[in-house]
C-alpha positions in Angstrom: 19.7 20.1 19.5 21.8 22.0 17.0 20.2 23.2 13.9 22.5 21.1 11.7 21.6 17.8 13.3 20.2 15.2 10.9 16.6 14.3 10.2 15.0 17.7 11.1 11.8 16.5 9.4 11.6 13.4 11.6 12.4 15.4 14.7 9.6 17.9 13.8 7.1 15.1 13.2 8.0 13.6 16.7 7.8 17.1 18.4 4.4 17.8 16.7 3.0 14.5 17.8 4.2 15.0 21.3 2.9 18.6 21.5 -0.5 17.9 19.9 -0.9 15.1 22.5 0.2 17.3 25.4 -1.3 20.7 24.5 -3.9 19.8 21.8 -3.7 20.5 18.2 -5.4 23.9 18.4 -3.1 25.2 21.2 0.2 24.1 19.4 1.9 26.6 17.1 4.4 25.9 14.4 6.9 27.9 16.6 6.3 25.5 19.4 6.9 22.4 17.1 10.1 24.1 15.7 11.4 24.9 19.2 10.8 21.4 20.6 12.5 20.0 17.4 15.5 22.2 17.8 15.1 24.0 14.5 14.0 27.5 13.6 10.6 28.4 12.6 11.9 29.2 9.1 13.2 25.6 8.9 9.8 24.3 9.8 8.2 26.3 7.1 10.6 25.0 4.5 9.5 21.6 5.2 5.8 22.2 5.9 3.2 24.7 4.7 1.6 24.7 8.1 1.2 22.6 11.3 -1.5 20.5 9.8 0.9 19.3 7.0 3.1 17.7 9.8 0.5 15.1 10.2 -0.4 14.6 6.4 3.0 14.9 4.7 4.2 11.5 3.7 7.4 10.9 1.8 5.6 8.0 0.2 2.3 9.4 -0.9 -0.5 6.7 -0.7 -2.2 7.6 -4.0 1.2 7.5 -5.9 1.8 3.9 -4.7 -1.8 2.8 -5.7 -1.6 4.3 -9.1 1.9 2.9 -9.7 0.8 -0.6 -8.8 -2.3 -0.3 -11.0 -0.2 0.8 -14.0 2.2 -2.1 -13.5 -0.5 -4.8 -12.8 -0.7 -7.9 -15.0 -3.6 -7.7 -17.5 -5.0 -11.0 -16.1 -5.6 -9.3 -12.7 -9.0 -8.0 -11.9 -9.7 -4.3 -11.1 -10.1 -5.0 -7.4 -6.9 -6.9 -7.1 -5.1 -4.2 -8.9 -6.2 -1.6 -6.4 -5.7 -3.9 -3.5 -2.1 -4.6 -4.6 -1.6 -0.8 -4.7 -3.2 -0.3 -1.3 -0.8 -3.0 0.0 2.1 -1.2 -1.6 0.9 2.1 0.1 0.7 0.2 3.4 4.3 -0.9 3.0 5.4 2.7 2.4 3.4 4.1 5.3 4.8 1.5 7.7 8.2 2.4 6.6 7.6 6.1 7.1 6.1 5.9 10.5 6.1 3.5 13.4 2.9 2.0 14.6 3.1 4.2 17.7 3.5 7.3 15.7 0.7 6.3 13.5 -1.5 5.5 16.5 -0.7 8.8 18.0 -1.5 10.6 14.8 -4.7 8.7 14.5 -5.8 9.8 18.0 -5.0 13.4 17.2 -7.0 13.4 13.9 -10.0 11.7 15.6 -10.0 14.5 18.3 -9.8 17.4 15.8 -12.7 17.9 13.4 -10.6 20.0 11.0 -8.1 17.2 10.7 -10.9 14.6 10.3 -11.9 16.6 7.2 -8.4 16.5 5.9 -8.2 12.7 6.5 -11.3 12.1 4.5 -10.0 14.2 1.6 -6.8 12.3 1.6 -8.7 8.9 1.4 -11.0 10.5 -1.3 -8.0 11.4 -3.3 -6.5 7.9 -3.1 -9.9 6.6 -4.2 -10.2 9.0 -7.1 -6.6 8.3 -8.2 -7.3 4.6 -8.2 -10.4 5.0 -10.2 -8.7 7.2 -12.8 -5.8 4.7 -13.0 -8.3 1.9 -13.6 -10.1 3.9 -16.3 -6.8 4.4 -18.0 -6.4 0.6 -18.0 -9.8 0.3 -19.8 -11.9 -0.5 -16.7 -15.4 0.9 -17.1 -17.8 2.3 -14.6 -19.3 1.3 -12.1 -16.5 -1.4 -11.8 -13.7 1.1 -11.5 -15.6 3.0 -8.7 -16.5 0.0 -6.8 -12.9 -1.5 -7.0 -11.4 1.8 -5.9 -13.9 2.4 -3.0 -13.7 -1.1 -1.8 -10.0 -1.4 -1.8 -9.7 1.9 0.1 -12.2 0.7 2.6 -9.9 -2.4 3.1 -7.0 -0.1 3.7 -9.0 2.1 6.2 -10.2 -1.0 8.2 -6.6 -2.5 8.1 -5.1 0.8 9.3 -7.6 1.1 12.1 -6.9 -2.4 13.3 -3.1 -1.7 13.1 -3.0 1.4 15.1 -5.6 0.0 17.7 -2.8 -2.4 19.0 -5.3 -5.4 18.6 -2.9 -7.3 16.6 0.8 -8.0 16.3 0.6 -7.9 12.5 2.3 -5.2 10.4 0.2 -2.9 8.4 0.7 -4.7 5.1 -0.4 -7.9 6.8 -3.5 -6.1 8.3 -4.4 -5.3 4.7 -4.1 -8.9 3.8 -6.3 -9.9 6.8 -8.9 -7.2 5.9 -9.0 -8.3 2.2 -9.5 -11.9 3.5 -12.3 -10.9 5.8 -14.0 -9.0 2.8 -13.8 -12.2 0.7 -15.4 -14.1 3.6 -18.5 -11.7 3.6 -19.9 -13.4 0.4 
């Protein structure tokens, strides 16, 4: 591919996923990814700080979607529903940014690599903290804000796991709805 072909970022993501699956995360270099994507290593580093960021860079950051939804929520909504609406919005953005197969491939790579598991946990913790802070800014006190944030993020994680497992034909946002309904049935 010529350097000027469109969607260099998308090509690098696809190349990274393929190479991580073929060679393993630890044995793949940024140079390998760039070469497979048909870009220079310099172009790779213009888009990503390191090879790990290929897996974690999201044009629609999850925590931003959650915070935005909480800020825009109707005052009549409860704290959990505010965060859940944000989590669903985040799911829509994630499903638009990555195909189910890309997300599943990424999930397998993360599960197989302890350093990436840590990064994934930090990403979920950041989303939880962002939701908790946004709820506090709306006047929601503790422990309600913490419980709402942690529970809604757990719903997202369960939905994401189900979506990438291939156990359902539902889209990611619908998996969030399904997981939220299952949570309500736990009463």
